[in-house]
Structures are given as structure tokens and as C-alpha cells.
C-alpha positions in Angstrom: 50.5 -15.7 -38.8 47.3 -14.3 -40.3 44.8 -16.2 -42.5 41.2 -16.0 -43.6 39.2 -19.2 -44.2 35.6 -20.2 -44.8 34.0 -21.4 -41.6 32.6 -24.6 -43.2 36.0 -25.7 -44.4 37.7 -25.0 -41.1 35.0 -26.8 -39.2 35.2 -29.9 -41.4 39.0 -30.2 -40.9 38.8 -29.5 -37.2 36.2 -32.2 -36.8 38.6 -34.7 -38.3 41.7 -33.7 -36.3 40.4 -32.7 -32.9 38.9 -36.2 -32.2 42.3 -37.7 -31.5 43.0 -35.2 -28.8 42.2 -36.6 -25.3 40.0 -34.4 -23.1 42.3 -34.8 -20.1 46.1 -34.5 -20.6 49.0 -34.3 -18.2 51.1 -32.8 -21.0 49.5 -29.4 -21.9 50.8 -29.3 -25.5 48.8 -32.6 -26.3 45.6 -30.7 -25.6 46.4 -28.4 -28.5 46.1 -28.5 -32.3 49.0 -27.2 -34.4 47.8 -24.5 -36.8 50.2 -23.5 -39.6 49.8 -21.4 -42.8 51.7 -22.4 -45.9 51.2 -21.9 -49.7 47.6 -20.6 -49.6 46.6 -23.4 -47.2 46.0 -24.0 -43.6 47.6 -27.2 -42.1 46.1 -28.6 -38.9 47.8 -31.3 -36.9 46.9 -33.2 -33.7 48.3 -36.1 -31.8 47.9 -38.2 -28.6 51.4 -39.7 -29.1 49.9 -42.9 -30.5 47.9 -41.4 -33.4 48.9 -38.3 -35.4 46.4 -36.8 -37.9 47.1 -33.9 -40.3 44.9 -32.2 -42.8 45.4 -29.3 -45.2 42.6 -27.0 -46.3 42.6 -24.1 -48.8 42.7 -20.6 -47.2 43.7 -17.1 -48.0 47.1 -16.7 -46.3 48.2 -13.2 -45.6 51.2 -13.9 -43.4 52.8 -17.4 -42.9 53.5 -18.8 -39.5 52.4 -21.4 -37.0 51.3 -21.9 -33.4 49.3 -24.3 -31.2 45.9 -23.6 -29.6 43.5 -25.7 -27.5 41.9 -28.1 -29.9 38.5 -28.7 -28.4 38.1 -25.0 -27.5 38.8 -23.9 -31.1 36.5 -26.6 -32.5 33.6 -25.5 -30.2 34.2 -21.8 -31.2 34.1 -22.5 -34.9 31.1 -24.8 -34.5 29.1 -22.1 -32.9 29.9 -19.4 -35.5 27.2 -18.7 -38.1 27.0 -20.8 -41.3 28.6 -19.1 -44.4 30.8 -16.9 -42.3 34.5 -16.3 -42.8 37.0 -16.8 -40.0 40.1 -14.8 -39.5 43.0 -16.4 -37.5 45.9 -14.2 -36.4 48.6 -14.4 -33.8 50.1 -11.5 -31.9 53.7 -10.4 -32.3 55.0 -12.6 -29.5 53.0 -15.6 -30.6 51.5 -16.0 -27.2 47.9 -15.4 -28.3 45.7 -16.1 -31.3 42.7 -14.1 -32.2 39.8 -15.9 -33.8 37.4 -13.4 -35.3 34.2 -13.7 -37.5 31.8 -10.8 -38.0 31.2 -9.3 -34.6 32.6 -12.3 -32.7 36.1 -12.1 -31.3 38.0 -14.6 -29.2 41.6 -14.5 -27.9 43.1 -17.9 -27.2 46.3 -18.7 -25.3 49.0 -20.3 -27.5 51.9 -22.7 -26.8 54.9 -22.6 -29.1 54.9 -24.7 -32.3 58.4 -25.9 -31.5 57.1 -27.8 -28.5 54.6 -29.9 -30.5 55.6 -33.5 -30.8 56.1 -35.3 -34.1 55.4 -39.0 -34.8 58.0 -39.8 -37.4 56.7 -42.7 -39.4 60.1 -43.9 -40.3 60.5 -46.4 -43.2 57.1 -47.9 -44.1 57.9 -51.1 -46.0 54.6 -51.9 -47.7 52.5 -49.6 -49.8 49.1 -50.3 -51.5 45.9 -48.6 -52.5 42.3 -49.8 -52.1 38.8 -48.4 -52.4 37.4 -46.7 -49.3 34.3 -49.0 -49.4 36.5 -52.1 -49.2 38.4 -51.0 -46.1 35.2 -49.7 -44.5 33.6 -53.1 -45.0 36.5 -54.9 -43.4 36.2 -52.6 -40.4 32.5 -52.7 -40.0 32.2 -56.5 -40.3 34.8 -57.1 -37.5 35.1 -54.0 -35.2 32.3 -55.1 -32.8 34.3 -58.1 -31.7 37.4 -56.1 -30.6 38.2 -56.9 -26.9 38.0 -54.0 -24.4 39.9 -56.0 -21.8 43.2 -54.1 -21.3 45.1 -57.1 -19.8 44.8 -58.9 -23.1 46.1 -55.9 -25.0 46.9 -57.9 -28.1 43.2 -58.4 -28.6 42.5 -54.6 -28.4 42.5 -54.2 -32.2 41.9 -55.7 -35.6 44.4 -58.2 -36.9 45.2 -57.4 -40.6 47.2 -59.9 -42.5 47.5 -61.7 -45.9 46.9 -65.4 -46.4 46.8 -67.8 -49.4 43.2 -69.0 -49.9 42.3 -71.2 -52.9 45.4 -70.1 -54.8 44.6 -66.4 -54.4 46.3 -64.0 -51.9 43.6 -62.6 -49.5 43.7 -59.6 -47.2 42.0 -60.7 -44.0 40.7 -58.8 -41.0 40.1 -60.6 -37.7 38.9 -59.5 -34.3 38.0 -61.5 -31.2 37.3 -60.9 -27.5 37.5 -64.6 -26.5 33.7 -65.0 -26.6 33.1 -64.3 -30.3 35.3 -64.0 -33.4 34.6 -62.0 -36.6 36.6 -62.6 -39.8 36.2 -60.6 -43.1 38.4 -60.8 -46.2 38.9 -59.4 -49.7 41.3 -60.0 -52.6 44.7 -58.7 -51.4 45.5 -55.3 -53.1 48.7 -55.2 -55.2 51.6 -54.2 -52.9 50.4 -56.0 -49.8 52.3 -59.2 -50.7 54.6 -60.2 -47.8 53.2 -57.6 -45.5 53.7 -58.3 -41.8 50.6 -59.4 -39.8 49.7 -56.2 -37.8 47.2 -55.3 -35.0 45.5 -51.9 -35.6 44.4 -50.4 -32.3 40.8 -49.9 -31.4 41.0 -46.1 -31.3 42.7 -46.0 -34.7 40.1 -48.3 -36.2 37.3 -46.0 -34.9 39.0 -42.8 -36.3 39.6 -44.4 -39.7 36.0 -45.6 -39.8 34.7 -42.0 -39.2 37.0 -40.6 -41.9 35.9 -43.3 -44.4 32.3 -42.4 -43.7 32.9 -39.0 -45.3 34.2 -40.7 -48.5 32.5 -42.2 -51.6 32.8 -46.0 -51.7 35.0 -45.9 -54.8 37.4 -43.2 -53.6 40.9 -44.5 -53.6 42.9 -44.4 -50.3 46.5 -45.2 -49.7 47.8 -47.5 -46.9 51.5 -47.6 -45.9 52.7 -49.8 -43.1 55.6 -51.5 -41.4 55.6 -53.9 -38.4 55.3 -50.9 -36.0 53.3 -48.1 -37.7 50.5 -47.6 -40.3 49.6 -44.6 -42.3 46.3 -43.9 -44.1 45.9 -41.2 -46.7 42.2 -40.4 -47.1 41.6 -37.4 -49.3 43.4 -34.5 -47.7 43.8 -36.3 -44.4 46.9 -38.2 -43.4 46.7 -40.4 -40.3 49.7 -42.1 -38.8 49.3 -44.6 -35.9 51.4 -46.9 -33.8 50.5 -50.6 -34.0 49.9 -52.9 -31.0 53.2 -54.6 -30.2 52.0 -58.1 -29.5 51.2 -61.5 -31.1 47.7 -62.2 -32.2 46.6 -65.7 -31.2 46.2 -68.5 -33.7 42.5 -67.8 -34.4 42.3 -70.6 -37.0 42.2 -73.1 -34.1 38.9 -71.8 -32.8 37.1 -71.9 -36.1 35.1 -75.1 -36.0 35.6 -77.4 -39.1 33.2 -80.3 -38.4 30.0 -78.7 -37.1 27.4 -80.9 -38.9 24.0 -79.5 -37.7 22.9 -76.8 -40.1 20.3 -74.2 -39.1 19.1 -71.7 -41.7 16.9 -68.8 -40.6 15.6 -65.4 -41.7 18.1 -62.9 -40.3 15.6 -60.1 -39.5 12.9 -62.3 -38.0 15.6 -64.0 -35.8 17.1 -60.7 -34.7 13.7 -59.2 -33.8 12.8 -62.3 -31.8 16.0 -62.3 -29.8 15.5 -58.6 -29.1 11.9 -59.3 -27.9 12.6 -62.2 -25.6 15.6 -60.5 -24.1 13.4 -57.7 -22.9 12.4 -59.8 -20.0 15.9 -59.5 -18.5 17.5 -56.3 -17.2 20.9 -57.7 -18.0 21.8 -57.3 -21.7 24.1 -60.2 -21.5 21.4 -62.6 -20.4 21.5 -66.0 -22.1 18.9 -66.9 -24.8 18.2 -70.6 -25.0 17.7 -71.9 -28.6 15.7 -75.2 -28.6 16.0 -76.8 -32.0 13.8 -79.5 -33.5 13.0 -80.2 -37.2 11.7 -77.0 -38.9 11.3 -75.2 -35.6 13.3 -73.0 -33.2 12.0 -71.9 -29.8 13.8 -69.0 -28.1 13.6 -68.8 -24.3 14.8 -66.3 -21.7 14.4 -66.9 -18.0 14.8 -64.1 -15.5 14.6 -64.9 -11.8 13.2 -61.4 -11.1 10.9 -60.8 -14.1 9.6 -64.2 -15.4 10.0 -66.0 -18.7 9.7 -65.2 -22.4 9.5 -67.6 -25.3 9.0 -67.2 -29.1 8.7 -69.7 -31.9 10.3 -69.4 -35.3 9.9 -71.5 -38.4 13.4 -72.4 -39.6 15.2 -74.8 -42.0 16.6 -77.5 -39.7 16.6 -81.3 -40.1 19.2 -82.6 -37.6 18.9 -84.0 -34.1 17.1 -81.9 -31.4 19.5 -79.7 -29.5 19.4 -77.0 -26.8 22.1 -74.4 -26.7 22.5 -70.9 -25.1 24.0 -67.7 -26.3 24.6 -64.2 -25.0 21.7 -62.2 -26.4 23.8 -59.1 -27.1 26.4 -61.1 -29.0 23.7 -62.6 -31.2 22.3 -59.2 -31.9 25.8 -57.8 -32.7 26.5 -60.5 -35.2 23.1 -60.5 -36.9 23.5 -56.7 -37.3 26.6 -57.3 -39.4 25.0 -59.7 -41.8 24.0 -58.4 -45.2 22.0 -61.3 -46.6 18.4 -62.2 -45.8 19.4 -65.5 -44.3 21.9 -66.6 -41.7 23.4 -70.1 -41.4 24.3 -71.5 -38.0 26.6 -74.6 -38.0 26.2 -76.3 -34.6 28.0 -79.3 -33.0 26.8 -79.6 -29.4 25.7 -77.3 -26.5 29.3 -76.9 -25.3 31.1 -76.3 -28.5 31.6 -73.1 -30.5 29.1 -72.3 -33.3 30.0 -71.1 -36.8 27.7 -68.4 -38.3 27.8 -67.5 -41.9 26.2 -64.7 -43.9 23.7 -65.9 -46.5 24.6 -62.9 -48.6 28.4 -62.7 -48.2 30.7 -65.6 -48.4 33.8 -63.6 -47.4 32.7 -63.2 -43.8 32.3 -65.7 -40.9 31.6 -65.5 -37.2 32.3 -67.8 -34.3 30.3 -67.6 -31.1 30.9 -69.5 -27.8 27.8 -70.9 -26.2 26.6 -70.1 -22.6 25.3 -72.5 -20.0 21.5 -72.4 -19.8 
């Protein structure tokens, strides 16, 4: 194979595909990216056997062919080449080496045969729909922080995507929880998603899709194809196929409180800054912050056996019974960072029951937070 391509185009495509390649691999071919020239284009493909990502980019092909080279090494080489330069990729006659040359720079990389590169066949994907990039990005951003990292509860290691009937309309809903907090975001279900299976999209896939969507305009149209075992996203020239988590997501509706009757309305930014300040007293980021509520007033308190005590008062809208309740400071900051409105509404019951948090600027999201002992 022999091809000439602009450095900026090659770097952009490599930045998309090389991220799925794990740094340490027991199978050598999985450390490589497949590079193939076809029809005046260069096609790049990488996989970790759970996620496969391909991208085609325009290039001046002189001789068709394909091989595989170390993904992170090729990315680092291209990244360090000068802006505006052209890169020439060429393999030797035996296909055992690829030359990467640009200006006076010349690199020879060891290749592994294209025939050895694994292929994740998507199979028959039963449901197909399109949506705006901004819509999918919003679902991910509002829920991703609550994905569990506990490997033993593998069925919580992703975002649960499913459709539900709500007020007579079909809704596409994203839910994530780690057992301490729960995040739920929803939107009007796109045409074609009717009857789709409830699926759990793995944490790594969610992160990669989020990065790809970050390069799009909010109104760019993307395509989603899925079955009960795989999902495929088509985002511009990038096609990402991923396995789904084979497990049953718990009945999250049971943990969303329905009868919390103590309403606390506060300024989101002031509250977030106050939580951040009082939690400075503690070296542990997960230290409990005590919320002491009385009519029109909230007092935040953090006690640290080593450092001392911090308190801060906030004026709030609250006219129910006095209550003291504790929350993990980091979890409070994570949730308030997702809110888009100026105000946040906390619906409380008692110090031992889950609290419901709503966004004053977005009725399609809600959060549930378990209290801590204080």
C-alpha cells in the first residue's frame, strides 16, 4: 500500500480510533490499528474486542492495500509532525514494515498481517433511529457521573437506555446509579425506537461516544442501530460498534421517592460553592456535609476530627419542619454540576430516607441521593 494524506486529517482520525486500544495487551494484534487504502480514502479501524471503531478519511491513494501497525505509536508520531505537513504511508513488498515519512522525518514501523485483525460482526441490529447529537450528548452528560465503578455489580457499570410511556407519549430514558445516587434523564423517543429492548451501554463506550459527540454540532444528525446484545453509532465518518452489558438493570423506579413532602428551593451556584468551601476542612472528599434546615435558612456543617469544623449559612426557600440530614459532599457537587437552571429543588422526607433533587431549569431530569449518618 502507498498513500499520501494531510497530517491534520490523519491526526484527527487517529485521535478517534486509537483511544479504544488498551495500552497493555496480551494479544499483540489488539495493540494495532488496521490501516487500509481504498477508493481515494484511508480507512482506520481499532478494537479491544468489546468496542470496534472505524473511520474513513480522504487521501491520495497511489497503491491499494492494508496492514496493521501499533496504534499509540503511530498516533504519537503523527502528533509530533509539523502542522500543515503531508504524511506518506507505504508498506514494503513483504508487508512486514510500514514507512511513515513527512519532510525530512522517516519512521519504519513493524507490521502484523491484516488477515489476523479481529472483526466484531454486528449481526442483525433490530432497531434503527436517528437523533440530534446534542440530544444524545445531553442524556449522557446528565447521567454518566452516577455510573457505578464497582465491578462486582457489573450490571450497574453503564447507562440503562430504554423507552417508557409517560403521559401518553413514548419517552427515551437514560438511567445510571451506583447504589448511593441515581440520575435519570429523558427525551421524546425518536421514531424507530418503539419496542426497543432495554439495554445497558458500558461505561467505556459511553465515554468514547461522549468524546465523539463533543466534536459535532448540536444539530448534527447521528444514527443509532441496536439489538439486545450490540449497539452501533454512526457519527459523521465514524462508525462505533460495541457489545452491551449482558445483565438485568434493577427496578430503579422503586427507589425514586414519591411522597417526600418537605420542599427546599435554593440557588444552585451559591449552594455548590458553599458545599465546596465547608468540605475544604476535610481531607476526605467523601466527608459528610450536614444540612440543618429551619424556615428560610440552611446551615451547612462539616466536622473533621483532625482539622476542626466548618459552617456556612444560606438563605433558602423552606417552610416545613426543622430537619438535619447528611450527604456525601462529592455527590452533592456532582449533582449540582449537572443542573442547568439557577435553582435546585430538594424534596426531603426524613434523615434516613432518599432525597429527590430536581433541576429548576429542566423538568426532564431528576436525581436521587441517599443520605449519610451525621
